[in-house]
DRENDO-1510 file (C-alpha; in Angstrom, 1 decimal, always signed):
<recs>
REC; n; res; u; v; w
REC; 1; MET; +25.8; -39.1; -52.1 .
REC; 2; ALA; +28.1; -38.3; -54.7 .
REC; 3; ASP; +27.3; -38.2; -58.6 .
REC; 4; ASP; +26.6; -41.6; -60.1 .
REC; 5; GLU; +29.2; -41.0; -62.8 .
REC; 6; LEU; +31.7; -40.9; -60.0 .
REC; 7; ILE; +30.8; -44.3; -58.5 .
REC; 8; HIS; +32.8; -47.5; -59.6 .
REC; 9; ASP; +33.1; -51.0; -58.6 .
REC; 10; GLU; +36.6; -50.4; -57.3 .
REC; 11; PRO; +39.2; -47.5; -56.9 .
REC; 12; ALA; +40.9; -46.4; -60.3 .
REC; 13; GLU; +43.8; -48.4; -61.0 .
REC; 14; PRO; +46.7; -46.5; -59.7 .
REC; 15; ALA; +49.1; -44.8; -62.1 .
REC; 16; ALA; +51.9; -46.8; -60.6 .
REC; 17; VAL; +50.2; -50.1; -61.8 .
REC; 18; ARG; +49.5; -48.5; -65.1 .
REC; 19; LEU; +53.1; -47.3; -65.6 .
REC; 20; ALA; +54.6; -50.9; -65.1 .
REC; 21; LYS; +52.0; -52.4; -67.4 .
REC; 22; GLU; +52.8; -49.8; -70.1 .
REC; 23; ILE; +56.7; -50.1; -69.7 .
REC; 24; ARG; +56.0; -53.9; -70.3 .
REC; 25; ARG; +53.6; -53.3; -73.1 .
REC; 26; PHE; +56.0; -51.0; -74.9 .
REC; 27; ARG; +58.8; -53.4; -74.5 .
REC; 28; LEU; +57.0; -56.4; -75.9 .
REC; 29; LYS; +55.7; -54.2; -78.8 .
REC; 30; SER; +59.4; -53.5; -79.6 .
REC; 31; SER; +60.1; -57.2; -79.5 .
REC; 32; LYS; +63.2; -56.5; -77.2 .
REC; 33; SER; +64.2; -58.4; -74.2 .
REC; 34; ASP; +65.0; -56.8; -70.9 .
REC; 35; ALA; +68.7; -57.2; -71.6 .
REC; 36; ASP; +68.3; -55.3; -75.0 .
REC; 37; VAL; +66.5; -52.6; -73.5 .
REC; 38; ALA; +69.1; -52.2; -70.7 .
REC; 39; THR; +71.9; -52.0; -73.3 .
REC; 40; ASP; +70.0; -49.5; -75.1 .
REC; 41; ILE; +69.7; -47.0; -72.2 .
REC; 42; GLY; +72.8; -47.8; -70.3 .
REC; 43; TYR; +70.9; -49.4; -67.2 .
REC; 44; SER; +71.1; -52.9; -65.8 .
REC; 45; ARG; +68.7; -55.6; -66.7 .
REC; 46; GLN; +67.6; -55.6; -63.1 .
REC; 47; TYR; +66.6; -52.0; -63.3 .
REC; 48; VAL; +64.5; -52.7; -66.4 .
REC; 49; SER; +62.9; -55.8; -65.0 .
REC; 50; MET; +61.9; -53.9; -61.7 .
REC; 51; ALA; +60.3; -51.3; -63.4 .
REC; 52; GLN; +57.9; -53.7; -65.0 .
REC; 53; LYS; +56.6; -54.8; -61.8 .
REC; 54; VAL; +54.2; -53.1; -59.6 .
REC; 55; GLY; +55.8; -51.7; -56.5 .
REC; 56; LYS; +55.4; -48.9; -54.1 .
REC; 57; SER; +59.0; -47.5; -55.0 .
REC; 58; LEU; +58.6; -45.6; -58.5 .
REC; 59; PRO; +61.4; -46.1; -61.0 .
REC; 60; SER; +63.6; -43.0; -61.0 .
REC; 61; LYS; +62.6; -40.1; -63.4 .
REC; 62; GLU; +65.9; -40.6; -65.2 .
REC; 63; LEU; +64.9; -44.3; -65.8 .
REC; 64; VAL; +61.4; -43.6; -67.0 .
REC; 65; ASN; +62.7; -40.9; -69.1 .
REC; 66; ALA; +65.2; -43.2; -70.9 .
REC; 67; LEU; +62.6; -46.1; -71.2 .
REC; 68; ASP; +60.2; -43.4; -72.7 .
REC; 69; ASN; +62.8; -42.4; -75.4 .
REC; 70; ALA; +64.0; -45.8; -76.0 .
REC; 71; LEU; +60.6; -47.6; -76.3 .
REC; 72; GLY; +59.1; -44.8; -78.3 .
REC; 73; ALA; +56.2; -44.1; -75.7 .
REC; 74; GLY; +55.7; -40.5; -76.9 .
REC; 75; GLY; +56.0; -39.0; -73.1 .
REC; 76; LEU; +53.3; -41.6; -71.8 .
REC; 77; LEU; +55.6; -43.2; -69.3 .
REC; 78; VAL; +56.8; -39.8; -68.2 .
REC; 79; THR; +53.3; -38.5; -67.7 .
REC; 80; LEU; +52.2; -41.8; -65.8 .
REC; 81; ARG; +55.3; -41.5; -63.3 .
REC; 82; GLU; +54.4; -37.9; -62.7 .
REC; 83; MET; +50.6; -39.0; -61.9 .
REC; 84; ALA; +51.9; -41.8; -59.8 .
REC; 85; ARG; +54.0; -39.5; -57.6 .
REC; 86; SER; +51.0; -37.1; -57.2 .
REC; 87; GLU; +48.7; -40.0; -56.0 .
REC; 88; GLN; +51.3; -40.9; -53.5 .
REC; 89; LEU; +51.7; -37.6; -52.2 .
REC; 90; GLU; +48.0; -36.7; -52.0 .
REC; 91; LEU; +47.3; -39.7; -49.9 .
REC; 92; ARG; +50.2; -39.2; -47.5 .
REC; 93; GLN; +49.2; -35.9; -47.0 .
REC; 94; ARG; +45.7; -37.0; -45.4 .
REC; 95; ILE; +47.7; -38.4; -42.8 .
REC; 96; THR; +50.3; -36.0; -42.1 .
REC; 97; GLU; +49.6; -34.0; -38.8 .
REC; 98; PRO; +50.2; -30.4; -38.3 .
REC; 99; PRO; +53.5; -29.5; -36.3 .
REC; 100; ILE; +53.5; -29.1; -32.8 .
REC; 101; VAL; +53.7; -25.3; -31.7 .
REC; 102; SER; +56.5; -24.7; -29.4 .
REC; 103; ALA; +56.7; -22.2; -26.8 .
REC; 104; ARG; +58.8; -21.1; -23.6 .
REC; 105; ALA; +58.1; -23.3; -20.6 .
REC; 106; PRO; +55.1; -22.1; -18.3 .
REC; 107; GLY; +55.5; -20.4; -15.0 .
REC; 108; PRO; +54.6; -22.0; -11.7 .
REC; 109; ALA; +50.9; -20.7; -11.9 .
REC; 110; VAL; +50.3; -21.7; -15.4 .
REC; 111; ALA; +52.1; -25.1; -14.7 .
REC; 112; GLU; +49.6; -25.8; -12.0 .
REC; 113; GLN; +46.6; -24.8; -14.3 .
REC; 114; ILE; +48.1; -27.2; -16.8 .
REC; 115; ARG; +48.4; -30.2; -14.3 .
REC; 116; GLN; +44.6; -29.8; -13.2 .
REC; 117; SER; +43.5; -29.5; -16.8 .
REC; 118; GLN; +45.4; -32.8; -17.8 .
REC; 119; ALA; +44.3; -34.6; -14.4 .
REC; 120; GLU; +40.6; -33.7; -15.0 .
REC; 121; TRP; +40.7; -34.8; -18.6 .
REC; 122; LEU; +42.1; -38.1; -17.6 .
REC; 123; HIS; +39.6; -38.4; -14.7 .
REC; 124; VAL; +36.8; -38.0; -17.3 .
REC; 125; ARG; +38.2; -40.3; -19.8 .
REC; 126; ASN; +38.5; -43.1; -17.2 .
REC; 127; ALA; +35.0; -42.4; -16.0 .
REC; 128; PRO; +35.5; -43.8; -12.5 .
REC; 129; GLY; +32.8; -46.1; -11.2 .
REC; 130; VAL; +31.6; -47.2; -14.6 .
REC; 131; ARG; +30.6; -50.9; -14.9 .
REC; 132; GLY; +31.3; -52.6; -18.3 .
REC; 133; ARG; +29.4; -51.1; -21.0 .
REC; 134; GLU; +27.0; -49.0; -18.8 .
REC; 135; LEU; +27.7; -45.9; -20.6 .
REC; 136; THR; +27.0; -47.2; -24.1 .
REC; 137; GLU; +23.7; -48.6; -22.8 .
REC; 138; LEU; +22.9; -45.0; -21.2 .
REC; 139; ALA; +24.0; -43.3; -24.5 .
REC; 140; ALA; +21.5; -45.6; -26.4 .
REC; 141; TRP; +18.6; -44.4; -24.5 .
REC; 142; LEU; +19.2; -40.8; -26.1 .
REC; 143; TYR; +17.9; -42.3; -29.3 .
REC; 144; PRO; +14.2; -43.7; -30.0 .
REC; 145; GLN; +13.5; -47.4; -30.0 .
REC; 146; SER; +13.2; -47.3; -33.7 .
REC; 147; GLN; +16.8; -46.4; -34.2 .
REC; 148; ARG; +18.0; -49.2; -31.9 .
REC; 149; GLY; +19.1; -52.7; -32.9 .
REC; 150; PRO; +17.9; -56.1; -31.2 .
REC; 151; GLY; +18.2; -55.8; -27.6 .
REC; 152; GLY; +18.7; -51.9; -27.6 .
REC; 153; HIS; +22.3; -52.3; -27.1 .
REC; 154; VAL; +23.4; -50.4; -30.5 .
REC; 155; LEU; +22.0; -48.1; -33.0 .
REC; 156; ALA; +20.9; -49.3; -36.5 .
REC; 157; GLY; +19.7; -47.0; -39.4 .
REC; 158; PRO; +17.2; -47.7; -41.9 .
REC; 159; GLY; +18.4; -50.8; -43.9 .
REC; 160; TRP; +21.5; -50.9; -41.9 .
REC; 161; LEU; +21.2; -54.3; -39.9 .
REC; 162; LEU; +19.8; -57.0; -41.9 .
REC; 163; ASP; +17.0; -59.4; -41.1 .
REC; 164; GLU; +19.1; -62.5; -41.6 .
REC; 165; PRO; +22.7; -62.7; -42.7 .
REC; 166; ILE; +23.9; -62.9; -46.1 .
REC; 167; GLU; +27.0; -64.5; -47.7 .
REC; 168; LEU; +30.0; -62.1; -47.8 .
REC; 169; ASP; +30.0; -62.5; -51.6 .
REC; 170; GLU; +26.7; -60.9; -51.8 .
REC; 171; VAL; +28.1; -57.6; -50.1 .
REC; 172; HIS; +28.9; -55.3; -53.1 .
REC; 173; LEU; +31.7; -52.6; -52.5 .
REC; 174; GLN; +31.6; -49.4; -54.6 .
REC; 175; TRP; +34.0; -46.5; -54.9 .
REC; 176; SER; +33.5; -42.9; -55.1 .
REC; 177; ASP; +35.9; -40.4; -56.7 .
REC; 178; GLY; +33.7; -37.7; -55.4 .
REC; 179; GLN; +33.6; -37.2; -51.6 .
REC; 180; GLY; +32.6; -33.9; -49.8 .
REC; 181; LEU; +33.6; -33.0; -46.2 .
REC; 182; PRO; +31.1; -33.8; -43.5 .
REC; 183; SER; +29.2; -31.1; -41.7 .
REC; 184; ALA; +31.5; -29.2; -39.3 .
REC; 185; LEU; +30.9; -29.8; -35.8 .
REC; 186; PRO; +31.3; -26.9; -33.1 .
REC; 187; PRO; +34.3; -26.2; -31.4 .
REC; 188; MET; +35.8; -29.1; -29.3 .
REC; 189; GLU; +37.7; -27.0; -26.5 .
REC; 190; HIS; +35.5; -28.5; -23.8 .
REC; 191; VAL; +36.8; -32.0; -24.3 .
REC; 192; LEU; +40.5; -31.2; -24.8 .
REC; 193; PRO; +43.2; -30.7; -22.1 .
REC; 194; LEU; +45.9; -28.1; -22.1 .
REC; 195; THR; +49.4; -29.0; -23.4 .
REC; 196; ASP; +52.5; -29.0; -21.5 .
REC; 197; ARG; +53.1; -25.7; -23.0 .
REC; 198; GLY; +49.7; -24.2; -21.8 .
REC; 199; TYR; +48.1; -24.4; -25.3 .
REC; 200; ARG; +44.9; -26.2; -25.9 .
REC; 201; TYR; +45.3; -29.2; -27.7 .
REC; 202; THR; +44.0; -29.1; -31.1 .
REC; 203; THR; +43.0; -33.0; -31.6 .
REC; 204; TYR; +41.8; -35.6; -29.4 .
REC; 205; SER; +44.3; -38.2; -30.7 .
REC; 206; ARG; +47.3; -36.0; -30.0 .
REC; 207; ALA; +46.2; -35.9; -26.3 .
REC; 208; VAL; +45.8; -39.4; -26.2 .
REC; 209; ARG; +49.2; -40.1; -27.5 .
REC; 210; ASP; +50.9; -37.9; -25.1 .
REC; 211; LEU; +48.7; -38.3; -21.8 .
REC; 212; VAL; +47.3; -41.8; -22.1 .
REC; 213; ARG; +50.4; -43.2; -24.2 .
REC; 214; PRO; +48.6; -46.5; -25.6 .
REC; 215; ARG; +51.2; -48.9; -27.2 .
REC; 216; LEU; +49.1; -48.8; -30.5 .
REC; 217; LEU; +47.9; -45.6; -31.9 .
REC; 218; GLU; +49.0; -44.7; -35.4 .
REC; 219; ASN; +47.5; -42.5; -38.0 .
REC; 220; ARG; +46.5; -44.7; -41.1 .
REC; 221; LEU; +44.7; -44.2; -44.1 .
REC; 222; SER; +41.1; -45.9; -43.8 .
REC; 223; TYR; +38.2; -46.5; -46.0 .
REC; 224; ARG; +35.3; -43.8; -45.4 .
REC; 225; LEU; +31.8; -45.0; -45.7 .
REC; 226; LEU; +29.6; -42.7; -47.9 .
REC; 227; ASP; +26.6; -44.4; -48.6 .
REC; 228; VAL; +24.6; -47.6; -47.6 .
REC; 229; GLN; +21.9; -49.4; -49.8 .
REC; 230; ALA; +20.5; -52.6; -48.5 .
REC; 231; SER; +18.3; -53.6; -51.9 .
REC; 232; LYS; +19.6; -57.0; -53.4 .
REC; 233; GLY; +22.0; -57.9; -50.5 .
REC; 234; LEU; +24.1; -54.9; -49.5 .
REC; 235; THR; +25.7; -52.2; -51.1 .
REC; 236; MET; +28.4; -49.8; -49.4 .
REC; 237; THR; +30.2; -46.9; -51.1 .
REC; 238; PHE; +33.5; -45.8; -49.9 .
REC; 239; GLY; +36.4; -43.3; -50.4 .
REC; 240; THR; +39.2; -42.6; -48.1 .
REC; 241; THR; +39.7; -40.6; -44.7 .
REC; 242; ALA; +42.5; -40.6; -42.1 .
REC; 243; PHE; +42.3; -42.9; -38.9 .
REC; 244; PHE; +42.8; -40.0; -36.7 .
REC; 245; ASP; +40.0; -37.9; -38.3 .
REC; 246; THR; +37.3; -40.4; -37.3 .
REC; 247; PHE; +39.0; -41.3; -34.1 .
REC; 248; ASP; +39.0; -37.5; -32.9 .
REC; 249; VAL; +35.2; -37.2; -33.4 .
REC; 250; LYS; +34.3; -40.6; -32.0 .
REC; 251; GLN; +36.3; -39.9; -28.8 .
REC; 252; SER; +35.3; -36.2; -28.5 .
REC; 253; VAL; +31.8; -37.4; -28.4 .
REC; 254; ALA; +32.3; -40.0; -26.0 .
REC; 255; HIS; +34.3; -37.7; -23.7 .
REC; 256; GLU; +31.7; -35.3; -23.7 .
REC; 257; PHE; +29.1; -37.8; -22.7 .
REC; 258; LYS; +31.4; -39.0; -19.9 .
REC; 259; ALA; +31.8; -35.6; -18.6 .
REC; 260; ALA; +28.1; -34.7; -18.8 .
REC; 261; TRP; +27.2; -38.1; -17.0 .
REC; 262; LEU; +29.8; -37.4; -14.2 .
REC; 263; ALA; +28.1; -34.0; -13.8 .
REC; 264; ALA; +24.6; -35.5; -13.7 .
REC; 265; ASP; +25.7; -37.9; -11.0 .
REC; 266; GLY; +25.3; -41.0; -13.0 .
REC; 267; SER; +22.2; -40.1; -14.9 .
REC; 268; VAL; +21.5; -40.0; -18.6 .
REC; 269; PRO; +22.7; -36.5; -19.4 .
REC; 270; ASP; +20.3; -33.9; -21.2 .
REC; 271; TRP; +21.0; -33.0; -24.8 .
REC; 272; ASP; +21.6; -29.4; -23.8 .
REC; 273; ALA; +25.0; -30.9; -22.3 .
REC; 274; LEU; +26.0; -32.6; -25.5 .
REC; 275; PRO; +26.5; -30.1; -28.2 .
REC; 276; LEU; +28.7; -32.2; -30.3 .
REC; 277; ARG; +26.3; -35.0; -30.3 .
REC; 278; ALA; +23.4; -32.8; -31.0 .
REC; 279; ALA; +25.3; -31.0; -33.9 .
REC; 280; VAL; +25.7; -34.4; -35.5 .
REC; 281; GLY; +22.0; -35.1; -35.5 .
REC; 282; ASP; +21.2; -38.0; -37.7 .
REC; 283; PRO; +23.9; -40.5; -36.8 .
REC; 284; PHE; +23.2; -42.6; -39.9 .
REC; 285; ASP; +24.0; -39.7; -42.2 .
REC; 286; PRO; +27.6; -40.3; -43.7 .
REC; 287; GLN; +27.4; -36.6; -44.9 .
REC; 288; ARG; +27.0; -35.3; -41.4 .
REC; 289; LEU; +29.1; -37.8; -39.3 .
REC; 290; LEU; +32.5; -39.0; -40.5 .
REC; 291; MET; +32.4; -42.8; -40.7 .
REC; 292; SER; +35.1; -45.5; -41.2 .
REC; 293; PRO; +33.3; -48.7; -40.3 .
REC; 294; GLY; +35.5; -51.3; -38.7 .
REC; 295; VAL; +34.9; -55.1; -39.2 .
REC; 296; SER; +33.8; -57.1; -36.2 .
REC; 297; THR; +34.0; -61.0; -37.1 .
REC; 298; LEU; +32.5; -63.7; -34.8 .
REC; 299; THR; +34.8; -66.6; -35.4 .
REC; 300; ILE; +32.9; -70.1; -34.8 .
REC; 301; ARG; +34.7; -73.6; -35.0 .
REC; 302; ARG; +32.0; -75.9; -36.4 .
REC; 303; GLY; +32.4; -79.1; -34.4 .
REC; 304; SER; +31.9; -82.2; -36.5 .
REC; 305; ASP; +30.5; -83.9; -33.2 .
REC; 306; GLY; +28.1; -80.7; -32.4 .
REC; 307; ASP; +30.4; -79.0; -30.0 .
REC; 308; HIS; +30.5; -75.5; -31.6 .
REC; 309; ARG; +33.0; -73.0; -30.2 .
REC; 310; PHE; +33.6; -69.5; -30.5 .
REC; 311; VAL; +36.6; -67.0; -30.0 .
REC; 312; LEU; +36.5; -64.0; -27.5 .
REC; 313; HIS; +39.1; -61.3; -27.1 .
REC; 314; GLU; +39.5; -59.0; -24.1 .
REC; 315; ARG; +41.3; -55.6; -24.9 .
REC; 316; ASP; +44.0; -54.5; -22.9 .
REC; 317; GLY; +43.2; -50.7; -21.9 .
REC; 318; GLY; +47.2; -50.2; -21.6 .
REC; 319; LYS; +47.7; -51.3; -25.3 .
REC; 320; VAL; +44.8; -49.8; -27.2 .
REC; 321; ALA; +43.4; -46.5; -27.2 .
REC; 322; ASP; +39.8; -47.4; -26.8 .
REC; 323; GLY; +37.6; -50.3; -26.1 .
REC; 324; GLY; +39.9; -51.8; -23.4 .
REC; 325; GLY; +38.5; -53.7; -20.4 .
REC; 326; VAL; +35.3; -55.3; -22.3 .
REC; 327; CYS; +35.4; -58.3; -24.4 .
REC; 328; HIS; +34.9; -58.5; -28.2 .
REC; 329; VAL; +34.4; -60.9; -30.9 .
REC; 330; MET; +37.6; -61.8; -32.8 .
REC; 331; PRO; +39.2; -60.9; -35.1 .
REC; 332; ALA; +38.2; -57.2; -35.3 .
REC; 333; GLY; +39.8; -54.2; -36.8 .
REC; 334; GLU; +39.7; -51.1; -39.0 .
REC; 335; PHE; +38.6; -51.2; -42.5 .
REC; 336; GLN; +41.7; -49.8; -43.9 .
REC; 337; PRO; +44.4; -50.7; -46.6 .
REC; 338; SER; +47.7; -52.1; -45.3 .
REC; 339; SER; +49.4; -48.9; -46.3 .
REC; 340; VAL; +48.8; -45.3; -47.6 .
REC; 341; ASP; +50.3; -46.3; -51.0 .
REC; 342; PRO; +47.9; -45.9; -54.0 .
REC; 343; THR; +48.8; -49.6; -54.8 .
REC; 344; ASP; +47.6; -50.9; -51.5 .
REC; 345; VAL; +44.5; -48.8; -51.4 .
REC; 346; TYR; +43.5; -50.5; -54.7 .
REC; 347; ASN; +44.8; -54.2; -53.9 .
REC; 348; ASP; +43.2; -54.0; -50.4 .
REC; 349; PHE; +39.8; -52.6; -51.0 .
REC; 350; SER; +38.1; -55.9; -50.0 .
REC; 351; LEU; +36.3; -57.0; -46.7 .
REC; 352; TRP; +37.6; -60.7; -47.2 .
REC; 353; ARG; +41.2; -59.3; -47.5 .
REC; 354; ASN; +40.9; -57.0; -44.5 .
REC; 355; ILE; +39.5; -60.0; -42.4 .
REC; 356; MET; +42.4; -62.4; -43.5 .
REC; 357; ARG; +44.8; -59.7; -42.4 .
REC; 358; GLU; +43.1; -59.5; -39.1 .
REC; 359; PHE; +43.1; -63.2; -38.7 .
REC; 360; SER; +46.8; -63.3; -39.2 .
REC; 361; GLU; +47.6; -60.6; -36.9 .
REC; 362; GLU; +45.2; -61.6; -34.0 .
REC; 363; PHE; +45.0; -65.4; -34.1 .
REC; 364; LEU; +48.6; -66.1; -35.4 .
REC; 365; GLY; +50.4; -63.1; -33.6 .
REC; 366; ASN; +52.1; -62.2; -36.9 .
REC; 367; PRO; +53.4; -58.6; -37.2 .
REC; 368; GLU; +50.8; -56.1; -38.5 .
REC; 369; HIS; +50.6; -56.1; -42.3 .
REC; 370; ASP; +51.3; -52.3; -42.5 .
REC; 371; GLY; +52.7; -52.3; -46.0 .
REC; 372; ASN; +56.3; -52.1; -45.5 .
REC; 373; SER; +56.7; -54.7; -48.3 .
REC; 374; PRO; +58.0; -53.1; -51.4 .
REC; 375; GLN; +55.1; -54.8; -53.2 .
REC; 376; PRO; +51.5; -55.1; -52.5 .
REC; 377; ILE; +50.4; -58.2; -50.6 .
REC; 378; ASP; +49.9; -61.2; -52.8 .
REC; 379; TYR; +47.0; -62.7; -51.3 .
REC; 380; ALA; +47.0; -65.8; -53.8 .
REC; 381; ASN; +50.6; -66.9; -52.8 .
REC; 382; GLU; +51.7; -65.6; -49.4 .
REC; 383; GLU; +51.0; -67.5; -46.2 .
REC; 384; PRO; +48.7; -67.6; -44.3 .
REC; 385; PHE; +46.6; -65.9; -47.0 .
REC; 386; ARG; +46.9; -68.8; -49.4 .
REC; 387; SER; +45.7; -71.3; -47.0 .
REC; 388; PHE; +42.7; -69.1; -46.2 .
REC; 389; GLU; +41.9; -68.7; -49.6 .
REC; 390; ARG; +42.0; -72.4; -50.0 .
REC; 391; ALA; +39.8; -73.1; -47.2 .
REC; 392; ARG; +37.3; -70.8; -48.2 .
REC; 393; ALA; +37.3; -71.9; -51.8 .
REC; 394; SER; +36.7; -75.6; -50.4 .
REC; 395; GLY; +33.5; -74.3; -48.6 .
REC; 396; ARG; +35.0; -75.2; -45.0 .
REC; 397; PHE; +35.4; -71.5; -44.2 .
REC; 398; ARG; +32.4; -69.6; -44.8 .
REC; 399; LEU; +31.7; -66.1; -44.2 .
REC; 400; TRP; +28.4; -64.0; -43.5 .
REC; 401; HIS; +27.5; -60.4; -43.1 .
REC; 402; TYR; +24.7; -58.9; -41.0 .
REC; 403; GLY; +25.3; -55.2; -42.1 .
REC; 404; LEU; +26.2; -52.2; -39.8 .
REC; 405; VAL; +25.4; -50.9; -36.4 .
REC; 406; ILE; +26.7; -47.9; -34.3 .
REC; 407; GLU; +28.2; -48.2; -30.9 .
REC; 408; PRO; +26.0; -45.5; -29.0 .
REC; 409; LEU; +28.6; -43.9; -26.7 .
REC; 410; GLU; +31.4; -43.0; -29.4 .
REC; 411; LEU; +28.9; -43.2; -32.6 .
REC; 412; GLY; +31.4; -45.6; -34.2 .
REC; 413; THR; +30.4; -47.6; -37.0 .
REC; 414; ILE; +31.0; -51.2; -37.2 .
REC; 415; GLN; +30.3; -53.9; -39.6 .
REC; 416; LEU; +29.1; -57.2; -38.1 .
REC; 417; THR; +30.5; -60.7; -39.8 .
REC; 418; VAL; +30.5; -64.2; -39.0 .
REC; 419; ALA; +33.2; -66.9; -40.0 .
REC; 420; VAL; +32.2; -70.3; -39.6 .
REC; 421; ILE; +35.1; -72.7; -40.0 .
REC; 422; ASP; +34.9; -76.6; -39.9 .
REC; 423; ASP; +36.9; -77.9; -36.8 .
REC; 424; ASP; +39.7; -79.8; -38.4 .
REC; 425; VAL; +40.3; -76.7; -40.9 .
REC; 426; PHE; +40.2; -74.5; -37.9 .
REC; 427; ASP; +42.7; -76.6; -36.1 .
REC; 428; GLY; +45.0; -76.8; -39.1 .
REC; 429; LEU; +44.8; -73.1; -39.9 .
REC; 430; PHE; +45.3; -71.8; -36.4 .
REC; 431; ALA; +47.6; -74.7; -34.9 .
REC; 432; ASN; +49.7; -71.9; -33.6 .
REC; 433; MET; +47.1; -69.7; -32.3 .
REC; 434; VAL; +48.6; -67.2; -29.7 .
REC; 435; ARG; +46.8; -66.4; -26.4 .
REC; 436; THR; +48.0; -62.9; -26.2 .
REC; 437; ASN; +48.5; -60.4; -28.8 .
REC; 438; ASP; +49.4; -56.9; -29.5 .
REC; 439; GLU; +46.0; -55.6; -28.3 .
REC; 440; GLY; +45.0; -57.9; -25.5 .
REC; 441; LYS; +44.3; -61.6; -24.5 .
REC; 442; ILE; +42.0; -64.4; -25.5 .
REC; 443; VAL; +39.2; -65.6; -23.3 .
REC; 444; GLY; +38.7; -69.2; -22.7 .
REC; 445; GLY; +37.7; -71.8; -20.3 .
REC; 446; ASN; +39.1; -75.0; -19.0 .
REC; 447; GLY; +42.7; -74.5; -20.6 .
REC; 448; ARG; +40.9; -73.8; -23.9 .
REC; 449; THR; +41.3; -70.7; -26.2 .
REC; 450; ASP; +37.6; -70.7; -26.9 .
REC; 451; MET; +34.0; -70.6; -25.6 .
REC; 452; PRO; +31.2; -73.0; -25.9 .
REC; 453; PHE; +28.6; -71.6; -28.5 .
REC; 454; THR; +25.5; -71.8; -26.4 .
REC; 455; GLY; +22.7; -69.7; -25.3 .
REC; 456; GLU; +23.8; -70.2; -21.9 .
REC; 457; ALA; +27.4; -69.1; -22.6 .
REC; 458; ILE; +26.2; -66.0; -24.2 .
REC; 459; ASP; +24.0; -65.1; -21.4 .
REC; 460; ARG; +26.8; -65.7; -18.8 .
REC; 461; LEU; +29.3; -63.7; -20.5 .
REC; 462; ASN; +26.6; -60.7; -21.2 .
REC; 463; PRO; +28.1; -58.2; -18.7 .
REC; 464; ARG; +31.7; -58.6; -19.9 .
REC; 465; LEU; +30.7; -58.2; -23.6 .
REC; 466; SER; +30.8; -55.0; -25.7 .
REC; 467; ALA; +27.4; -53.8; -27.1 .
REC; 468; SER; +28.5; -54.7; -30.5 .
REC; 469; ALA; +29.7; -58.3; -29.6 .
REC; 470; LEU; +26.5; -59.1; -27.4 .
REC; 471; THR; +24.4; -58.0; -30.3 .
REC; 472; LEU; +26.3; -60.2; -32.9 .
REC; 473; LEU; +26.5; -63.3; -30.6 .
REC; 474; ARG; +22.7; -63.2; -30.2 .
REC; 475; MET; +21.7; -62.7; -33.7 .
REC; 476; ALA; +24.3; -65.6; -34.6 .
REC; 477; TRP; +22.6; -67.8; -31.9 .
REC; 478; ARG; +19.2; -67.0; -33.2 .
REC; 479; ASP; +20.5; -67.9; -36.8 .
REC; 480; ARG; +22.6; -70.9; -35.7 .
REC; 481; ALA; +20.8; -73.2; -38.1 .
REC; 482; ARG; +21.4; -70.9; -41.2 .
REC; 483; LEU; +25.1; -70.3; -40.1 .
REC; 484; LEU; +26.0; -73.9; -39.2 .
REC; 485; GLN; +24.2; -75.3; -42.0 .
REC; 486; GLY; +22.5; -78.5; -41.0 .
REC; 487; GLU; +22.1; -77.9; -37.4 .
</recs>
């Protein structure tokens, strides 16, 4: 784990934020209005006003130089702008992919080799004959029972999965300025096909994008898990990584298992056939395995008449790069800022804000909050976030956290959370709830968009559920008296 001196309760305030604050501070210190400063430097009042607002588009060098001179900042404003630009470039570089190597079109013999390579890769990836979460269950058997969660469907490290849920406010997020690279994995050529030009693909994500072509596959900045501590609630330490970096590892490990499973005629593969997984070793060590724990939220509509319901989502394999064909709790998504900009990395470092964005996108069908706005999201005043905040403040939109688990097939880390919303509040917030969204469709019965929250319903849905969804639903049913408060 990183040095304690590098650990903070939140990311350092971005230089862009400090720049806007310092411009305002120096202006107020000079007792000048925006119009006065604008006259002094020969810019419009609007330019001076915008320079004092936190945004992702930095004021120009010329404007900052003029403001620095006119306000007597002694070069501080110029320095802050240079720092802000460096921060932007550093984060953007993390999600920049290497250029594609071009070459002449291959001859007929090589073209046939390419066709066979790509066809075999797709055959393994689709794993014909697999039923539901069969491969996930088989992959779990590779690990001792002590490393499996309740029911044996997922993996859980020491202190990762809590004995009972804690309120979301009891989860403490920390930020680390120091994060080393995880242990290097062996070469991955055996899980990668040939490109159309005859070269071996260098990353799994690029192969998926070219050959599978899912509708949703974008490299984004993600929060990287660096440490987990379960004393006094739950404490997790984060840095940043690129989504494709974790995707490549997870999908490569899963592909390797599928190939070995097919070669073993449907039996659990030997470790000798799984060099990538074997190289990872301890799957709970963030220094060995690159982790970016997504957030899966079981949403329960708490009925005043005792008829409690929950929402289930079936991902469409044609729209998403993984997880298609099985049912998941909803909403679920990556734990990541809304954009690569440092102001969003700072503003969005919150489980609650991440969950709110997923509710907005998956329940209400709103476009993905991808940071295209010139300013960071104003969660206190923008809808639907303002309504979510008010409902939570009233105590009628409650959130709980169960800790973390790992999906055994791809070794993907997931945070398990529960949202309990009173029926009238739920109906108000999600009056315009969509049945289909960019990732799949809602699973319901009898014309509804939800399922009864009962032990019988969970048992009947068992074969259709992902490993993490089944684990979370069973724990929530076990702890229903606590979660539903008064039941």
